[in-house]
N, C-alpha and C positions, 0 to 999 in steps of 0.2 A: 438504560444499560445496553439496549440494542443499538442506540445511536453511535457510541464509540466503536462498537464492533463493525458496523457498516462503514464508518469512516476508515477504519483499518483495512477492510477489504477493498475499499475503493482506492486507497493509497497503494496498496500492494499490487492491485491490478494494473494501475497506471504505470508503476514503476517496472513491473515485469513486461508489460506490453511494449514500453519504450525500449527496454533492454533488448528484447527479442525481435524488434521490428515488426510489431503487430499492427492491427488495423488502426488503432488510435494514432500511432506514430505516422502511418501513411496519410492519415487525414491531416495531421499537423503539417506534414511536409508539403501539402498543397498550399498552405498559407505562409509558411516560414521556410527559410532556406536551411534545411537540416541535412547535415552530412552523415556519414556512417557513424554509428554509436561508438564512442571511445575516441574519436578524433578531437573532441573538445572536452578537456578534463573537468571543467566546471559543470557541464551537462552531465557527465558520468557520475560525479559526486553527488549532484542533485538527486538523480534517480536512485542511487544507492541509499542516500539519506531517507528518501521517500519510502523505500522498501523497508528499511530499518524501523522507521516510525510506524508504518502500517502493521508490520508483524508485532511490534511492541504493543500497539493498541489492541490487536486481536488477543494476545496473550493476557494482557491486564484485564480486558473485559471478560474473557472466559474464566479467569480465576475469580473474579468478582461474582460471576453468575454461579459458579460452583460453590463458592463460599456462602452465598445467600440460599442456595438450594439445600446445602447441608444444614444450615441453621434452621430453615423451615422444616426440614425433615426431623430434627431433633425435638421439636416442640409438639 
Protein backbone atom coordinates (compact mmCIF):
# COMPACT_ATOMS: atom_id res chain seq x y z
CA UNK A 1 0.00 0.00 0.00
CA UNK A 2 2.96 2.31 0.55
CA UNK A 3 4.36 1.61 -2.92
CA UNK A 4 1.52 3.26 -4.92
CA UNK A 5 1.67 6.24 -2.56
CA UNK A 6 5.41 6.66 -3.16
CA UNK A 7 4.94 6.32 -6.92
CA UNK A 8 2.28 9.02 -6.75
CA UNK A 9 4.56 11.32 -4.79
CA UNK A 10 7.39 10.71 -7.25
CA UNK A 11 5.23 11.39 -10.31
CA UNK A 12 3.81 14.53 -8.75
CA UNK A 13 7.27 15.78 -7.79
CA UNK A 14 8.64 15.21 -11.29
CA UNK A 15 5.70 16.96 -12.92
CA UNK A 16 5.77 19.97 -10.58
CA UNK A 17 9.55 20.20 -10.82
CA UNK A 18 9.45 20.30 -14.61
CA UNK A 19 6.54 22.74 -14.73
CA UNK A 20 8.29 25.17 -12.34
CA UNK A 21 11.81 24.77 -13.86
CA UNK A 22 13.23 23.01 -10.82
CA UNK A 23 16.56 21.25 -10.34
CA UNK A 24 15.54 18.06 -12.17
CA UNK A 25 14.58 20.03 -15.28
CA UNK A 26 17.93 21.86 -15.14
CA UNK A 27 19.68 18.48 -14.91
CA UNK A 28 17.74 17.21 -17.93
CA UNK A 29 18.54 20.36 -19.90
CA UNK A 30 22.25 19.49 -19.73
CA UNK A 31 21.58 16.30 -21.73
CA UNK A 32 18.57 17.33 -23.83
CA UNK A 33 17.75 20.49 -25.72
CA UNK A 34 14.86 21.72 -23.56
CA UNK A 35 13.25 25.05 -24.27
CA UNK A 36 11.00 27.01 -21.96
CA UNK A 37 8.09 25.06 -20.51
CA UNK A 38 4.96 25.56 -22.61
CA UNK A 39 6.65 26.00 -25.97
CA UNK A 40 6.14 22.33 -26.82
CA UNK A 41 2.52 21.29 -26.31
CA UNK A 42 3.33 17.55 -26.16
CA UNK A 43 5.77 18.11 -23.33
CA UNK A 44 3.23 20.28 -21.51
CA UNK A 45 0.47 17.66 -21.81
CA UNK A 46 2.86 14.95 -20.66
CA UNK A 47 3.73 16.73 -17.43
CA UNK A 48 0.12 17.62 -16.69
CA UNK A 49 -0.80 13.98 -17.26
CA UNK A 50 1.97 12.88 -14.89
CA UNK A 51 0.71 15.36 -12.30
CA UNK A 52 -2.85 14.07 -12.64
CA UNK A 53 -1.75 10.42 -12.36
CA UNK A 54 0.44 11.16 -9.36
CA UNK A 55 -2.32 12.99 -7.48
CA UNK A 56 -4.77 10.24 -8.41
CA UNK A 57 -2.44 7.58 -6.99
CA UNK A 58 -1.94 9.56 -3.80
CA UNK A 59 -5.70 9.94 -3.29
CA UNK A 60 -6.51 6.29 -4.02
CA UNK A 61 -3.75 4.92 -1.79
CA UNK A 62 -4.74 7.30 1.02
CA UNK A 63 -8.37 6.20 0.79
CA UNK A 64 -7.33 2.53 0.86
CA UNK A 65 -5.16 3.16 3.89
CA UNK A 66 -7.97 4.94 5.73
CA UNK A 67 -10.44 2.22 4.76
CA UNK A 68 -8.19 -0.54 6.07
CA UNK A 69 -7.45 1.50 9.21
CA UNK A 70 -11.17 1.92 9.94
CA UNK A 71 -11.90 -1.77 9.36
CA UNK A 72 -9.05 -2.73 11.72
CA UNK A 73 -10.37 -0.29 14.29
CA UNK A 74 -13.87 -1.80 14.23
CA UNK A 75 -12.61 -5.31 15.02
